[in-house]
Rosetta silent file (secondary structure, phi, psi, omega in degrees, C-alpha in Angstrom):
SEQUENCE: MPEPAATAPAPPPAPGRGPDRRSPRRALACAAAGQFAVLAVLTATVGLDPAGWAVAAAVAGAGAALLARAAARARHRFGPADAITLARCTLIAATAGLLADGAGPWPVVAVASLALAGDLVDGPVARRTGTATAFGARFDMEADAFLLLVLSLAAAPLLGPWTLGIGAMRYVFAAAARWAPWLSAPLPPSRARKAVAAVQGVALVAALAPVVPTAVAAAVVAAALALLVWSFGRDIARLHRDRA
SCORE:     score description
SCORE:     0.000 S_00000001
   1 L     0.000  156.286  172.562    0.005   -0.010    0.002 S_00000001
   2 L   -56.259  154.150 -173.714    1.129    3.605   -0.342 S_00000001
   3 L   -62.064  130.556 -176.845    3.040    4.804    2.669 S_00000001
   4 L   -74.740  165.050  173.924    0.647    5.568    5.564 S_00000001
   5 L   -63.890  158.668  179.074    0.536    8.777    7.515 S_00000001
   6 L   -59.943  143.307 -178.216    2.806    8.985   10.523 S_00000001
   7 L   -63.344  142.600  176.192    1.469    7.003   13.423 S_00000001
   8 L   -61.024  154.563  178.857   -0.387    9.006   16.069 S_00000001
   9 L   -53.418  132.747 -178.008    1.483    9.679   19.279 S_00000001
  10 L   -69.173  146.590  174.706    1.631    6.529   21.357 S_00000001
  11 L   -66.339  149.194 -177.093   -0.241    6.415   24.639 S_00000001
  12 L   -66.501  148.679  177.426    1.974    6.640   27.707 S_00000001
  13 L   -67.007  164.385 -179.788    2.974    3.297   29.247 S_00000001
  14 L   -63.031  154.911  178.543    1.346    2.038   32.404 S_00000001
  15 L   -56.945  151.876 -176.745    2.714    3.260   35.700 S_00000001
  16 L   103.800 -157.164 -177.383    5.803    1.451   36.893 S_00000001
  17 L   -64.562  131.894  178.512    8.661    0.271   34.772 S_00000001
  18 L   -69.776  167.998 -179.291    8.362    1.386   31.177 S_00000001
  19 L   -63.660  144.568 -177.816    8.351   -1.074   28.259 S_00000001
  20 L   -72.242  133.229  176.859   11.726   -2.752   27.527 S_00000001
  21 L  -127.179  133.075 -178.038   13.453   -1.329   24.504 S_00000001
  22 E  -102.865  152.254  172.158   16.538   -2.861   22.927 S_00000001
  23 L   -65.523  152.553  177.231   19.327   -1.247   21.023 S_00000001
  24 H   -54.282  -42.487 -178.364   19.321   -1.996   17.245 S_00000001
  25 H   -60.506  -46.046 -178.978   22.498   -4.032   17.611 S_00000001
  26 H   -67.917  -40.460  177.819   21.092   -6.199   20.317 S_00000001
  27 H   -62.038  -41.392 -179.987   17.737   -6.642   18.581 S_00000001
  28 H   -72.472  -30.768  174.674   19.385   -7.656   15.317 S_00000001
  29 H   -65.745  -41.263  175.729   21.699  -10.081   17.087 S_00000001
  30 H   -62.610  -41.377  178.796   18.684  -11.795   18.612 S_00000001
  31 H   -64.269  -37.950  178.734   17.022  -11.893   15.188 S_00000001
  32 H   -62.797  -42.744  178.452   20.162  -13.493   13.693 S_00000001
  33 H   -64.681  -38.470  178.021   20.099  -16.179   16.328 S_00000001
  34 H   -65.401  -37.421  179.618   16.408  -16.719   15.655 S_00000001
  35 H   -63.873  -43.649 -179.615   17.061  -16.935   11.903 S_00000001
  36 H   -62.895  -39.953 -179.911   19.676  -19.661   12.480 S_00000001
  37 H   -64.917  -43.567 -179.991   17.275  -21.575   14.719 S_00000001
  38 H   -62.432  -43.664 -179.300   14.427  -21.406   12.126 S_00000001
  39 H   -67.638  -35.960  177.525   16.741  -22.613    9.319 S_00000001
  40 H   -62.762  -42.239  177.143   18.076  -25.385   11.506 S_00000001
  41 H   -62.058  -42.736  179.873   14.551  -26.615   12.183 S_00000001
  42 H   -65.089  -37.842  178.097   13.734  -26.495    8.474 S_00000001
  43 H   -62.593  -42.390 -177.877   16.911  -28.458    7.684 S_00000001
  44 H   -73.211  -28.280 -173.653   15.963  -31.165   10.175 S_00000001
  45 H   -99.331  -40.849 -177.128   12.329  -31.383    9.065 S_00000001
  46 H  -118.154    0.067  176.318   12.216  -30.673    5.337 S_00000001
  47 L    74.315   45.338  178.465   15.881  -31.006    4.370 S_00000001
  48 L   -62.630  127.847 -173.878   16.688  -27.392    3.513 S_00000001
  49 L   -96.614  176.659 -176.103   19.883  -27.498    1.476 S_00000001
  50 H   -55.934  -33.273  178.033   22.831  -25.060    1.240 S_00000001
  51 H   -64.141  -40.864  176.541   21.172  -23.096   -1.544 S_00000001
  52 H   -65.600  -41.080  175.520   18.145  -22.421    0.655 S_00000001
  53 H   -58.020  -46.676 -175.967   20.460  -21.433    3.549 S_00000001
  54 H   -61.496  -43.225 -179.036   22.320  -19.033    1.259 S_00000001
  55 H   -67.861  -46.147  177.587   19.251  -17.322   -0.052 S_00000001
  56 H   -60.092  -42.487  179.487   17.659  -17.016    3.412 S_00000001
  57 H   -65.342  -39.762 -179.493   20.952  -15.678    4.857 S_00000001
  58 H   -66.737  -41.338  175.488   21.303  -13.195    2.017 S_00000001
  59 H   -62.857  -46.625 -178.670   17.753  -11.925    2.451 S_00000001
  60 H   -65.492  -40.257 -179.121   18.109  -11.662    6.190 S_00000001
  61 H   -65.104  -45.208  178.264   21.515   -9.979    5.948 S_00000001
  62 H   -61.858  -42.607  178.059   20.341   -7.375    3.415 S_00000001
  63 H   -63.282  -40.306  179.328   17.262   -6.678    5.497 S_00000001
  64 H   -65.643  -38.467  178.844   19.263   -6.331    8.659 S_00000001
  65 H   -63.149  -46.545 -179.599   21.684   -3.881    7.019 S_00000001
  66 H   -66.953  -37.044 -177.918   18.863   -1.666    5.764 S_00000001
  67 H   -69.355  -41.978  178.923   17.039   -1.883    9.086 S_00000001
  68 H   -60.385  -43.528 -178.868   20.164   -0.990   11.106 S_00000001
  69 H   -65.727  -42.734 -178.699   20.794    2.024    8.938 S_00000001
  70 H   -67.742  -39.281  179.527   17.206    3.242    9.183 S_00000001
  71 H   -64.464  -40.621  177.575   17.107    2.682   12.974 S_00000001
  72 H   -62.638  -41.408 -179.271   20.369    4.603   13.409 S_00000001
  73 H   -68.273  -33.970 -178.633   19.083    7.539   11.410 S_00000001
  74 H   -91.862   -2.238 -177.876   15.824    7.601   13.362 S_00000001
  75 L    52.166   45.471 -176.004   17.567    6.884   16.687 S_00000001
  76 L   -93.817  136.219  170.636   15.023    4.141   17.197 S_00000001
  77 L  -109.916  141.765 -168.501   15.189    1.522   19.918 S_00000001
  78 E   -82.606  127.742  179.901   13.270   -1.683   19.412 S_00000001
  79 L  -102.837 -173.428 -175.115   10.219   -2.348   21.495 S_00000001
  80 H   -59.743  -40.152 -179.946    8.108   -5.540   21.942 S_00000001
  81 H   -67.761  -37.779  176.129    6.128   -5.030   18.682 S_00000001
  82 H   -62.460  -34.019  176.411    9.377   -4.510   16.730 S_00000001
  83 H   -63.685  -39.445  178.249   10.575   -7.830   18.121 S_00000001
  84 H   -66.033  -40.307  179.037    7.504   -9.548   16.734 S_00000001
  85 H   -66.982  -36.668  174.538    8.041   -7.950   13.342 S_00000001
  86 H   -60.288  -42.597  178.868   11.700   -9.061   13.448 S_00000001
  87 H   -63.615  -38.341  175.064   10.514  -12.589   14.148 S_00000001
  88 H   -61.533  -38.563  179.492    8.212  -12.305   11.099 S_00000001
  89 H   -63.828  -34.451  174.844   11.188  -11.241    9.064 S_00000001
  90 H   -64.744  -36.600  177.871   13.028  -14.430    9.977 S_00000001
  91 H   -68.544  -38.304 -179.319   10.003  -16.407    8.719 S_00000001
  92 H   -66.943  -41.853  176.985    9.878  -14.342    5.503 S_00000001
  93 H   -64.520  -38.006  177.216   13.592  -14.990    4.853 S_00000001
  94 H   -64.183  -37.206  177.599   13.018  -18.676    5.555 S_00000001
  95 H   -61.047  -45.678  178.455   10.123  -18.673    3.026 S_00000001
  96 H   -61.089  -37.881  177.453   12.479  -17.238    0.411 S_00000001
  97 H   -65.087  -38.916  178.259   15.007  -19.967    1.282 S_00000001
  98 H   -64.162  -39.665  179.397   12.408  -22.683    0.903 S_00000001
  99 H   -67.578  -40.817  178.705   11.440  -21.387   -2.564 S_00000001
 100 H   -65.173  -32.846  179.487   15.106  -21.276   -3.637 S_00000001
 101 H   -75.476  -14.120 -175.881   15.497  -24.843   -2.330 S_00000001
 102 L    72.734   28.818 -179.477   12.543  -26.032   -4.396 S_00000001
 103 L   -65.117  161.591  177.929   10.810  -27.314   -1.311 S_00000001
 104 L   -61.691  165.920 -176.951    7.313  -28.721   -1.512 S_00000001
 105 H   -66.880  -34.280 -175.018    4.328  -26.403   -1.256 S_00000001
 106 H   -67.912  -39.525  172.223    3.260  -27.295    2.255 S_00000001
 107 H   -59.221  -40.014  178.170    6.424  -26.135    4.016 S_00000001
 108 H   -63.833  -43.774 -179.831    6.159  -22.826    2.115 S_00000001
 109 H   -64.375  -41.402 -177.322    2.484  -22.471    3.021 S_00000001
 110 H   -63.626  -48.761 -176.194    3.129  -23.325    6.659 S_00000001
 111 H   -70.916  -41.069  179.457    6.023  -20.866    7.172 S_00000001
 112 H   -64.754  -34.250  179.490    4.367  -18.090    5.159 S_00000001
 113 H   -64.790  -38.826  178.130    1.131  -18.563    7.130 S_00000001
 114 H   -66.312  -39.331  176.792    3.035  -18.056   10.395 S_00000001
 115 H   -62.130  -39.800 -179.773    4.540  -14.874    8.957 S_00000001
 116 H   -69.154  -41.871 -179.994    1.131  -13.617    7.993 S_00000001
 117 H   -60.938  -34.842  179.925   -0.365  -14.522   11.379 S_00000001
 118 H   -64.228  -19.783 -179.954    2.276  -12.460   13.154 S_00000001
 119 H   -71.083  -17.364  179.298    0.912   -9.385   11.394 S_00000001
 120 H   -85.363   -6.774 -171.074   -2.203   -9.673   13.553 S_00000001
 121 L  -106.151  -42.119 -169.814   -0.132   -9.443   16.714 S_00000001
 122 H   -65.053  -36.966  178.124    2.472   -6.661   16.399 S_00000001
 123 H   -60.877  -55.677  179.458    0.016   -3.792   16.015 S_00000001
 124 H   -59.549  -37.191  178.053   -2.053   -4.620   19.163 S_00000001
 125 H   -63.097  -42.324  179.206    1.174   -5.219   21.148 S_00000001
 126 H   -60.458  -40.792 -178.153    2.528   -1.863   20.135 S_00000001
 127 H   -71.359  -41.273 -177.844   -0.665   -0.107   21.258 S_00000001
 128 H   -70.126  -28.929 -178.679   -1.041   -2.006   24.525 S_00000001
 129 L   -94.152   -0.192 -178.629    2.559   -1.424   25.538 S_00000001
 130 L    66.194   31.572 -178.732    2.549    2.241   24.516 S_00000001
 131 L  -118.303   20.627  178.169    5.406    1.678   22.049 S_00000001
 132 L   -68.614  131.132 -179.610    3.630    2.495   18.740 S_00000001
 133 L  -139.297  160.301  174.475    5.907    4.591   16.544 S_00000001
 134 H   -66.139  -34.495  175.673    6.002    5.782   12.936 S_00000001
 135 H   -60.959  -47.946  179.876    9.214    3.752   12.538 S_00000001
 136 H   -60.145  -42.144  178.389    7.471    0.608   13.719 S_00000001
 137 H   -62.186  -42.691  179.278    4.545    1.152   11.375 S_00000001
 138 H   -67.934  -40.589  176.363    6.872    1.628    8.419 S_00000001
 139 H   -57.764  -46.918  179.254    8.938   -1.426    9.431 S_00000001
 140 H   -62.997  -40.985 -179.413    5.786   -3.537    9.553 S_00000001
 141 H   -62.931  -44.242 -179.100    4.612   -2.205    6.221 S_00000001
 142 H   -69.006  -32.266  174.015    7.910   -3.005    4.497 S_00000001
 143 H   -64.819  -44.030  179.330    7.923   -6.524    5.961 S_00000001
 144 H   -61.692  -44.052 -179.245    4.430   -7.090    4.571 S_00000001
 145 H   -60.764  -43.156 -179.873    5.477   -5.766    1.152 S_00000001
 146 H   -69.659  -34.791  175.711    8.445   -8.055    0.923 S_00000001
 147 H   -61.166  -45.079  178.493    6.405  -11.074    1.997 S_00000001
 148 H   -60.711  -37.418  176.401    3.941  -10.313   -0.819 S_00000001
 149 H   -62.220  -46.803 -179.648    6.859  -10.115   -3.269 S_00000001
 150 H   -62.658  -45.114 -177.730    8.165  -13.517   -2.199 S_00000001
 151 H   -68.285  -35.124  179.791    4.679  -15.110   -2.358 S_00000001
 152 H   -69.750  -33.472  174.689    3.916  -13.605   -5.791 S_00000001
 153 H   -63.708  -38.650  177.780    7.207  -15.053   -7.070 S_00000001
 154 H   -67.660  -34.985 -176.984    6.126  -18.446   -5.739 S_00000001
 155 H   -79.292  -23.452 -175.367    2.697  -18.165   -7.410 S_00000001
 156 H   -56.495  -46.398  179.556    4.004  -17.047  -10.782 S_00000001
 157 H   -64.115  -23.677 -179.348    5.058  -20.520  -11.990 S_00000001
 158 H   -85.654  -39.598 -171.845    1.677  -21.887  -11.058 S_00000001
 159 H  -112.838  -21.985 -176.354   -0.624  -19.132  -12.310 S_00000001
 160 L   122.539  158.564 -177.951    1.434  -16.973  -14.620 S_00000001
 161 H   -63.297  -15.030 -176.998    3.671  -13.910  -14.397 S_00000001
 162 H   -65.587  -18.891  177.389    0.717  -11.596  -13.913 S_00000001
 163 H   -65.454  -21.923  179.678    0.735  -12.531  -10.173 S_00000001
 164 H   -61.397  -19.580  178.939    3.925  -10.527   -9.878 S_00000001
 165 H   -58.777  -33.822 -178.669    1.744   -7.432  -10.044 S_00000001
 166 H   -67.633  -48.943 -178.290    0.807   -7.995   -6.390 S_00000001
 167 H   -71.786  -29.381 -174.402    4.376   -8.179   -5.165 S_00000001
 168 H   -88.321  -16.251 -168.407    5.741   -5.461   -7.400 S_00000001
 169 H   -63.946  -41.835  177.807    3.087   -2.780   -6.929 S_00000001
 170 H   -56.969  -43.724 -173.598    4.479   -1.361   -3.681 S_00000001
 171 H   -76.481  -33.621  176.594    7.963   -1.024   -5.213 S_00000001
 172 H   -66.716  -41.790  179.390    6.653    0.453   -8.489 S_00000001
 173 H   -62.812  -42.109 -179.949    4.754    3.029   -6.428 S_00000001
 174 H   -64.730  -38.438  175.853    7.880    3.884   -4.402 S_00000001
 175 H   -64.092  -38.593  178.971    9.865    4.286   -7.632 S_00000001
 176 H   -67.273  -31.023  179.107    7.172    6.514   -9.075 S_00000001
 177 H   -64.663  -24.967  177.553    7.283    8.678   -5.968 S_00000001
 178 H   -71.108  -32.065  178.326   10.881    9.655   -6.840 S_00000001
 179 H   -81.242  -35.093  179.800    9.595   11.021  -10.150 S_00000001
 180 L  -125.105   89.987 -173.253    6.470   12.558   -8.677 S_00000001
 181 H   -57.112  -23.748  178.930    7.176   13.616   -5.097 S_00000001
 182 H   -64.430  -12.824  175.924    3.540   14.330   -4.334 S_00000001
 183 H   -75.901  -13.970  178.799    3.054   10.586   -4.154 S_00000001
 184 H   -87.879   -0.731  179.056    5.130   10.605   -0.999 S_00000001
 185 L   -62.310  146.534  179.649    2.640   12.726    0.889 S_00000001
 186 L   -67.388  150.030  176.240    1.161   11.030    4.010 S_00000001
 187 L  -114.855  147.998  175.681   -2.226    9.391    3.795 S_00000001
 188 L   -68.898  153.749  176.051   -4.762    9.147    6.630 S_00000001
 189 L   -55.303  147.423 -178.369   -5.290    5.692    8.134 S_00000001
 190 L  -146.129  122.811  174.276   -7.735    3.518    6.252 S_00000001
 191 H   -65.845  -34.971  178.279   -9.344    0.239    7.303 S_00000001
 192 H   -62.095  -42.084  179.067  -10.086   -0.510    3.722 S_00000001
 193 H   -59.926  -47.968  179.696   -6.391   -0.140    2.839 S_00000001
 194 H   -63.396  -38.512  179.407   -5.384   -2.469    5.629 S_00000001
 195 H   -66.842  -44.059  178.990   -8.028   -5.044    4.712 S_00000001
 196 H   -61.985  -41.278  179.238   -6.984   -5.082    1.046 S_00000001
 197 H   -64.066  -40.136  178.876   -3.345   -5.538    2.070 S_00000001
 198 H   -66.341  -36.196 -179.259   -4.261   -8.477    4.315 S_00000001
 199 H   -60.979  -36.882 -176.858   -6.332  -10.073    1.542 S_00000001
 200 H   -59.783  -48.940 -179.356   -3.247  -10.203   -0.730 S_00000001
 201 H   -63.126  -45.395 -179.035   -1.231  -12.470    1.552 S_00000001
 202 H   -59.867  -45.913 -177.008   -4.155  -14.738    2.320 S_00000001
 203 H   -62.263  -43.894 -178.143   -5.030  -15.110   -1.367 S_00000001
 204 H   -68.000  -40.246  177.279   -1.437  -15.931   -2.365 S_00000001
 205 H   -65.138  -40.316  176.941   -0.939  -18.473    0.434 S_00000001
 206 H   -63.168  -36.328 -177.864   -4.265  -20.130   -0.468 S_00000001
 207 H   -69.786  -25.840 -179.869   -3.209  -20.309   -4.120 S_00000001
 208 H   -82.471  -14.168  178.842   -0.030  -22.133   -3.151 S_00000001
 209 L   -70.684  125.889 -177.155   -1.893  -24.806   -1.215 S_00000001
 210 L   -59.399  -25.273 -176.539   -2.128  -28.017   -3.317 S_00000001
 211 L   -73.600  -12.877  179.907   -5.703  -28.672   -2.249 S_00000001
 212 L   -91.453  121.587  179.236   -6.918  -25.555   -4.076 S_00000001
 213 L   -58.371  148.257 -176.757   -7.693  -26.152   -7.763 S_00000001
 214 H   -57.399  -42.388  179.172   -5.673  -24.036  -10.141 S_00000001
 215 H   -61.973  -41.376  179.427   -8.725  -22.347  -11.601 S_00000001
 216 H   -67.746  -41.903  177.789   -9.993  -21.385   -8.194 S_00000001
 217 H   -59.617  -46.528  179.738   -6.517  -20.143   -7.122 S_00000001
 218 H   -59.538  -42.332  178.985   -6.303  -18.029  -10.229 S_00000001
 219 H   -63.801  -42.090 -177.665   -9.720  -16.511   -9.629 S_00000001
 220 H   -67.089  -46.842 -179.701   -8.921  -15.716   -5.981 S_00000001
 221 H   -64.251  -41.410  178.352   -5.569  -14.112   -6.793 S_00000001
 222 H   -61.754  -39.436  177.393   -7.055  -12.156   -9.677 S_00000001
 223 H   -66.454  -39.465  177.290   -9.747  -10.779   -7.415 S_00000001
 224 H   -61.669  -42.212  178.798   -7.124   -9.850   -4.821 S_00000001
 225 H   -62.256  -41.491  178.933   -5.084   -8.079   -7.533 S_00000001
 226 H   -62.621  -40.434  176.279   -8.155   -6.143   -8.668 S_00000001
 227 H   -63.989  -39.439 -179.617   -8.751   -4.973   -5.067 S_00000001
 228 H   -64.641  -44.066  176.379   -5.095   -3.917   -4.837 S_00000001
 229 H   -61.833  -44.157  174.551   -5.322   -1.888   -8.031 S_00000001
 230 H   -55.906  -48.095 -177.956   -8.476   -0.258   -6.709 S_00000001
 231 H   -62.824  -46.188  176.748   -6.863    0.598   -3.407 S_00000001
 232 H   -63.215  -42.711 -179.799   -3.743    2.073   -4.985 S_00000001
 233 H   -61.993  -40.095  179.161   -5.811    3.923   -7.520 S_00000001
 234 H   -62.775  -46.425 -179.223   -8.004    5.420   -4.839 S_00000001
 235 H   -66.557  -40.602  179.660   -4.987    6.589   -2.814 S_00000001
 236 H   -65.403  -36.542  178.047   -3.172    7.974   -5.863 S_00000001
 237 H   -62.706  -41.709 -179.749   -6.314    9.863   -6.868 S_00000001
 238 H   -67.107  -44.021  179.429   -6.509   11.368   -3.388 S_00000001
 239 H   -64.892  -36.286  178.318   -2.814   12.322   -3.344 S_00000001
 240 H   -67.185  -39.900  179.300   -3.177   13.904   -6.790 S_00000001
 241 H   -67.803  -33.701 -177.617   -6.171   15.889   -5.643 S_00000001
 242 L   -98.055    9.460 -170.702   -4.421   17.123   -2.502 S_00000001
 243 L   -61.681  -25.929 -179.916   -0.983   17.653   -4.086 S_00000001
 244 L   -67.647    0.000    0.000   -1.215   21.444   -3.803 S_00000001
């Protein structure tokens, strides 16, 4: 989705000790250990080979480098919700590794489903602990966008290259914003935008499940893509109207 407006100021934490916040270095070190543990479990259960390890490690490493740089610039310390998003990132990197490994569809569906389910948790945790930040919202959004890119790459061999439209749309929008800066203006929160974003991941994971007929999978993903085009189109129209 187009970049949301900055998150509203977080409510103050409950009386007593404030929420634990970790330095970026410590948070990323924990995430690296978690990534190793996830890949080790996949190696023992589904036989993840060195190619899968290499791709997962490359994805995790590149993401960690970008995240560390952004956190340093924003002087951000990682709260409980950020830790959940980091855990989701380890699952997203593992999903990419499974795809590179040529693993069967069920391991991909299982790991990607866990990554999607985590998206239902980090937002409420941030609000309840009083640690909601604009950085955390952006971090969560970028994790979602990359997961959709990975899943659309997985669906393309089954349904056709048109499924890449789901994964690529966020990045095409970001590239267009460099040419038309008015696209970078903040947007107000929207439940419809969030719902459409959630539908994309569910549709792609369902399409990858072997029990879903190809024709049904194609129809579901096509409907999700149509919703995504509508959502982006609505936001772009609003940004264009308000550009002055």
